[in-house]
BASE-203153 format. One line per 3 residues: number of its first residue (from 1); their letters; for each residue x negated, y, z of C-alpha. Coordinates in steps of 0.2 Angstrom, whole numbers, always signed. Layout:
BEGIN
NUM) A) X/Y/Z; ...
end
This chain:
BEGIN
1) MKH) -655/+331/+322; -640/+344/+326; -628/+331/+324
4) KYR) -637/+319/+335; -638/+332/+350; -621/+336/+348
7) NYY) -615/+318/+349; -625/+316/+365; -620/+331/+375
10) FPV) -602/+330/+370; -597/+315/+382; -607/+324/+395
13) LIC) -598/+340/+393; -581/+331/+393; -586/+323/+409
16) IIF) -591/+339/+417; -574/+348/+412; -564/+333/+419
19) CLC) -573/+334/+436; -571/+353/+436; -552/+351/+433
22) IFL) -551/+338/+447; -560/+350/+458; -549/+365/+454
25) VRH) -533/+355/+455; -538/+348/+473; -543/+365/+479
28) AFS) -528/+373/+473; -517/+359/+482; -527/+361/+498
31) VRT) -524/+380/+498; -506/+378/+495; -502/+364/+506
34) QTN) -506/+357/+524; -511/+340/+527; -500/+328/+537
37) ASL) -505/+323/+555; -507/+306/+558; -492/+299/+569
40) PVT) -490/+294/+582; -503/+306/+590; -509/+293/+603
43) EVR) -506/+275/+604; -504/+277/+623; -489/+287/+628
46) QSF) -496/+304/+636; -487/+317/+647; -490/+335/+649
49) SFL) -481/+349/+659; -475/+364/+650; -469/+380/+658
52) NTI) -460/+391/+646; -444/+403/+644; -428/+399/+636
55) DSE) -413/+410/+631; -397/+407/+642; -388/+400/+627
58) LSE) -401/+387/+625; -402/+384/+644; -384/+380/+644
61) LCN) -385/+369/+628; -398/+358/+636; -394/+361/+654
64) GDL) -411/+368/+657; -421/+353/+650; -427/+354/+632
67) NNT) -428/+335/+632; -409/+335/+631; -410/+342/+613
70) VFF) -410/+331/+599; -426/+340/+591; -438/+337/+607
73) QEL) -431/+318/+608; -435/+315/+590; -452/+324/+592
76) ENR) -457/+313/+607; -452/+297/+596; -464/+304/+581
79) TNI) -478/+309/+592; -478/+297/+607; -480/+314/+618
82) HID) -468/+317/+632; -466/+335/+638; -461/+338/+657
85) WIT) -452/+355/+653; -452/+368/+668; -440/+381/+660
88) SLS) -435/+399/+666; -424/+413/+659; -437/+426/+661
91) NLQ) -455/+429/+660; -455/+437/+677; -448/+422/+684
94) IQN) -461/+412/+676; -475/+422/+682; -468/+421/+700
97) RFE) -467/+402/+699; -484/+401/+691; -492/+412/+705
100) QNS) -483/+403/+719; -487/+385/+713; -506/+389/+708
103) DSV) -510/+372/+716; -500/+363/+702; -504/+373/+687
106) PDL) -495/+366/+672; -505/+360/+657; -496/+372/+645
109) IGA) -490/+390/+648; -479/+397/+634; -476/+416/+633
112) GNF) -470/+430/+622; -487/+438/+627; -502/+435/+637
115) SSI) -499/+448/+651; -481/+442/+654; -491/+427/+663
118) YGN) -508/+432/+667; -505/+450/+672; -518/+463/+667
121) ISA) -533/+452/+663; -537/+449/+645; -537/+431/+637
124) DDA) -556/+433/+635; -557/+436/+654; -545/+421/+658
127) IAQ) -557/+409/+648; -572/+416/+657; -565/+414/+674
130) GDI) -559/+397/+670; -539/+399/+669; -537/+394/+652
133) CDL) -546/+383/+639; -557/+390/+626; -550/+383/+610
136) TEL) -562/+390/+597; -572/+373/+595; -557/+362/+598
139) VPK) -545/+369/+585; -555/+366/+569; -558/+348/+574
142) YAP) -540/+343/+582; -528/+356/+574; -535/+358/+557
145) NYY) -517/+363/+550; -516/+377/+562; -534/+382/+559
148) KII) -531/+383/+540; -517/+394/+543; -525/+407/+555
151) QQK) -538/+411/+542; -527/+421/+533; -531/+440/+534
154) DIK) -514/+446/+542; -514/+432/+555; -532/+432/+560
157) DIA) -531/+448/+569; -516/+440/+580; -524/+422/+582
160) YTD) -541/+428/+588; -547/+438/+603; -558/+453/+602
163) SGR) -573/+442/+605; -568/+430/+591; -561/+417/+602
166) IAA) -546/+406/+600; -537/+407/+617; -519/+402/+612
169) VYS) -508/+393/+599; -497/+405/+590; -480/+402/+582
172) IKQ) -482/+407/+564; -469/+412/+551; -471/+406/+534
175) NSQ) -467/+422/+526; -466/+440/+533; -449/+445/+538
178) KPW) -439/+461/+535; -429/+469/+549; -416/+457/+554
181) CGL) -406/+469/+565; -400/+487/+563; -385/+499/+563
184) QIR) -369/+492/+556; -353/+500/+553; -335/+496/+548
187) KDW) -333/+498/+530; -314/+494/+530; -312/+509/+543
190) LDE) -322/+521/+531; -312/+516/+516; -295/+517/+525
193) LGL) -300/+535/+532; -308/+540/+516; -325/+543/+524
196) EIP) -342/+542/+515; -356/+530/+522; -365/+542/+535
199) VTY) -382/+548/+531; -386/+562/+542; -383/+565/+561
202) DDW) -369/+577/+556; -362/+564/+545; -361/+551/+559
205) ETV) -353/+563/+571; -340/+566/+558; -336/+547/+555
208) LTA) -337/+543/+574; -325/+557/+578; -313/+550/+565
211) FKE) -315/+533/+573; -310/+539/+590; -296/+551/+585
214) RKG) -289/+541/+570; -292/+523/+574; -291/+524/+593
217) ATA) -309/+518/+597; -314/+521/+614; -332/+518/+611
220) PLW) -335/+522/+592; -353/+519/+593; -359/+505/+604
223) ISY) -376/+508/+611; -387/+497/+622; -389/+499/+640
226) NAY) -404/+511/+639; -399/+520/+624; -415/+518/+614
229) AQD) -420/+499/+613; -413/+497/+596; -428/+495/+585
232) ESL) -429/+515/+585; -413/+516/+575; -406/+531/+583
235) NAG) -421/+541/+587; -432/+539/+572; -423/+553/+563
238) FGV) -431/+566/+576; -449/+559/+571; -452/+551/+587
241) SYD) -453/+533/+594; -447/+528/+612; -465/+522/+615
244) FFQ) -483/+526/+608; -485/+530/+590; -497/+539/+579
247) MDG) -497/+553/+566; -512/+556/+556; -523/+545/+568
250) KVF) -518/+554/+583; -508/+544/+596; -492/+552/+605
253) YGP) -480/+546/+618; -463/+549/+610; -453/+552/+626
256) ARQ) -465/+568/+630; -462/+576/+613; -450/+589/+607
259) GWK) -441/+577/+596; -436/+566/+612; -427/+581/+619
262) DYL) -418/+584/+603; -412/+566/+602; -406/+566/+621
265) TLM) -397/+582/+617; -388/+575/+603; -384/+560/+613
268) NRW) -377/+570/+628; -366/+578/+615; -359/+562/+609
271) YQK) -357/+556/+626; -347/+571/+632; -337/+570/+616
274) GLI) -332/+551/+620; -341/+545/+605; -352/+532/+613
277) DVD) -346/+520/+627; -346/+530/+644; -351/+514/+653
280) YMT) -366/+509/+641; -379/+509/+655; -369/+495/+664
283) GNS) -373/+483/+649; -387/+470/+648; -388/+467/+630
286) TYA) -398/+475/+616; -385/+469/+602; -367/+473/+601
289) DSK) -354/+461/+607; -343/+455/+593; -328/+455/+604
292) MIA) -329/+474/+606; -329/+476/+587; -315/+464/+583
295) SGT) -303/+472/+597; -306/+489/+588; -316/+496/+603
298) SGA) -330/+501/+592; -333/+504/+574; -352/+507/+573
301) WFG) -365/+497/+583; -383/+489/+582; -382/+471/+577
304) MYT) -391/+456/+568; -387/+452/+550; -378/+437/+557
307) MPS) -364/+448/+564; -353/+450/+549; -351/+431/+548
310) DLS) -346/+430/+567; -333/+445/+565; -326/+437/+549
313) AKD) -323/+421/+558; -312/+431/+570; -303/+443/+558
316) QNI) -305/+441/+539; -300/+460/+537; -316/+467/+545
319) KVI) -328/+472/+532; -345/+477/+538; -360/+485/+530
322) AVS) -378/+489/+536; -383/+508/+537; -399/+516/+537
325) PPK) -404/+526/+552; -397/+543/+553; -408/+559/+547
328) LNE) -407/+576/+551; -407/+581/+533; -401/+570/+519
331) HDT) -418/+569/+510; -429/+566/+525; -441/+550/+525
334) LHI) -442/+543/+541; -458/+534/+547; -453/+526/+564
337) QKK) -446/+508/+564; -451/+494/+574; -465/+483/+567
340) YSI) -461/+464/+565; -475/+453/+568; -478/+437/+558
343) SDN) -480/+428/+575; -467/+428/+590; -475/+420/+604
346) MFY) -489/+408/+609; -494/+395/+622; -510/+392/+632
349) ISS) -518/+377/+638; -523/+377/+656; -540/+373/+661
352) ECE) -532/+360/+672; -526/+350/+657; -536/+334/+656
355) HPE) -534/+331/+637; -533/+348/+627; -538/+338/+612
358) IVL) -522/+328/+612; -511/+343/+615; -519/+350/+599
361) KWI) -516/+335/+589; -498/+335/+595; -494/+353/+591
364) DYL) -504/+353/+574; -490/+341/+569; -479/+355/+568
367) FSD) -491/+364/+557; -492/+351/+545; -481/+349/+529
370) EGS) -470/+336/+536; -469/+343/+554; -466/+360/+548
373) RFA) -451/+355/+539; -445/+344/+553; -447/+360/+565
376) SYG) -438/+372/+553; -425/+360/+546; -423/+344/+557
379) TEG) -422/+327/+550; -419/+324/+531; -402/+315/+528
382) KTY) -395/+320/+544; -398/+339/+546; -403/+343/+529
385) TLD) -404/+336/+511; -415/+341/+496; -407/+352/+481
388) KDQ) -412/+349/+463; -428/+360/+467; -433/+350/+482
391) NPV) -428/+365/+494; -420/+359/+511; -402/+363/+513
394) FTD) -393/+361/+529; -379/+348/+531; -362/+352/+540
397) LIL) -370/+345/+556; -378/+363/+556; -367/+373/+545
400) HNS) -350/+366/+551; -353/+357/+567; -339/+346/+571
403) DGL) -343/+347/+590; -339/+366/+589; -357/+371/+590
406) TFY) -360/+388/+581; -374/+388/+568; -387/+395/+580
409) QAL) -382/+382/+594; -383/+369/+581; -400/+375/+575
412) KNY) -407/+375/+594; -401/+357/+596; -407/+349/+580
415) TLA) -422/+360/+575; -435/+369/+585; -428/+385/+592
418) PGL) -438/+401/+589; -453/+401/+601; -452/+384/+607
421) PSA) -467/+380/+608; -476/+384/+592; -475/+379/+574
424) YID) -476/+385/+556; -458/+390/+554; -448/+394/+538
427) WKR) -437/+408/+546; -428/+409/+529; -418/+394/+535
430) ELQ) -407/+406/+545; -401/+414/+528; -390/+398/+525
433) CVP) -378/+403/+539; -375/+420/+530; -367/+426/+514
436) PSS) -379/+436/+501; -369/+452/+506; -376/+450/+524
439) AVM) -393/+445/+519; -396/+461/+509; -393/+471/+525
442) CDV) -411/+468/+529; -416/+478/+513; -406/+492/+519
445) WAS) -414/+493/+536; -431/+491/+528; -429/+507/+519
448) TDT) -437/+516/+534; -456/+514/+533; -467/+510/+549
451) SYM) -482/+522/+544; -481/+530/+562; -481/+514/+571
454) LPV) -496/+507/+580; -502/+490/+575; -494/+475/+584
457) SLS) -511/+468/+586; -518/+483/+596; -529/+476/+610
460) FTS) -535/+483/+626; -550/+479/+638; -546/+472/+655
463) EER) -549/+489/+663; -538/+497/+651; -524/+485/+653
466) TRL) -525/+486/+672; -524/+505/+671; -510/+505/+659
469) SQI) -500/+493/+670; -502/+505/+685; -497/+521/+675
472) MAN) -483/+514/+664; -474/+506/+678; -471/+523/+685
475) VNS) -469/+531/+667; -456/+519/+661; -446/+521/+677
478) CMY) -447/+539/+676; -442/+539/+656; -427/+528/+659
481) EYT) -420/+537/+674; -421/+554/+666; -415/+547/+649
484) TAF) -400/+541/+656; -397/+556/+667; -399/+568/+652
487) ITG) -387/+558/+641; -373/+556/+654; -375/+574/+660
490) IKS) -380/+569/+678; -395/+581/+675; -395/+597/+665
493) FDN) -407/+600/+652; -412/+615/+663; -422/+601/+672
496) YEE) -432/+595/+657; -447/+604/+662; -446/+594/+678
499) YLN) -445/+577/+668; -461/+583/+658; -471/+587/+674
502) TLK) -465/+570/+681; -473/+562/+666; -489/+572/+668
505) KNK) -490/+567/+687; -488/+549/+682; -503/+550/+672
508) IDE) -495/+549/+654; -510/+559/+646; -522/+546/+653
511) AVQ) -511/+532/+646; -511/+541/+629; -530/+542/+629
514) IYQ) -531/+524/+632; -520/+520/+618; -530/+533/+607
517) NAY) -546/+523/+612; -538/+506/+607; -532/+512/+591
520) DRY) -549/+520/+586; -557/+504/+589; -544/+495/+578
523) LAK) -547/+508/+564; -566/+506/+565; -564/+487/+565
526) HSS) -554/+488/+549; -563/+501/+541; -577/+489/+534
end
């Protein structure tokens, strides 16, 4: 009897195990990969209007029309969807055009953030008053690839509104990204002058002075036009952000703290000593101009990890290294650094759009395996090939373009430029244009933690957003004006109380409380 039962159950057991294995393999595959969208998206060609910002380099490359890029021409061929692009160089211009042409609202509106287009109302309110489509029920059905991706914990906070709605389609990076920009310095100058890599502010002053006196640098340290929009790299050592931040759960406005005065005092001293560009405030860029470095005008600056490659192309004798943000004391731990989001932009579907379901099918292609690869790397055999491990490797059409396009210009022509419109992007593609020595710069800049920074997904009610807009318009203007005046010496630090009183008159304390309320809600939401 024992052998009889064993013979009976054994085939059943094998069948169960076989089915279980199939289920586990299929489940693992479904988690690991996306499904491919069916192409074309529609048999009947469809057109949609799309309002979006583009940068000046891309605008010049495509003459203001993204349909002149190879990528969007190929995307149209694959999907049978034509986009009538309405492009602009700034969100402000987009908002003005949007408001002035409210009788002909575009089908799709792209933005870096919601308020840049719709002002002070929330996405939930925009849905309620009929401005944009509520995509909550549509996305799972018509954009399953995108829907699967936004269920991830670190993405869900960004992709859903406070009320749990899907109001936009976000561009998502396949992996979190370390800081891609920070302070850099000419290592060849340090070696030539027998100087160590600077760590403290005092070290930096010694190095910059040597650059000025012994190398003839007229702007030893390049800084941006507002002296602080450099991912907190210069002010972090004083324990303050140039914006709102928190310590032990309490929110502060950095430029109203003592650390900000200490920072400005240092910058004023460096300005008076000629260690920074005396005309820095006349610039318009966050990143240093490679021409200033190649010419020997500056020996330290704020730039991207691609900068060394640009410089070596001009002069192979230039050696560049990344440097951590300066500290007051060598062994200080810094807690201020810009937080990088796994998403960098989004687009909304207007309520005027007649076929939001087709738009979602179209964009979902760029979140599928095939579409994501296309968005990130272009067309196989043309812009990339696969190595022995099946990883995409750019061809010379991207890396060494015969038409004289730089890596990023070629990237913007043949692949999806960052933020246009939305896709599941492999940002590591950029690493192919830089040597390993440049890629490790990101690790140096990541040495500062972000524990004092507020969450990038912090959200506000419509009332809070409106009030913040009213307050911060005056506060930001005041902060920028006084910051510049203190650094350049136009105003004496004897007037610092005047500056703080002006911030108070402009209701900075109320703004801090609004941020505190929003942060408290965030903590309560994530405590469970």
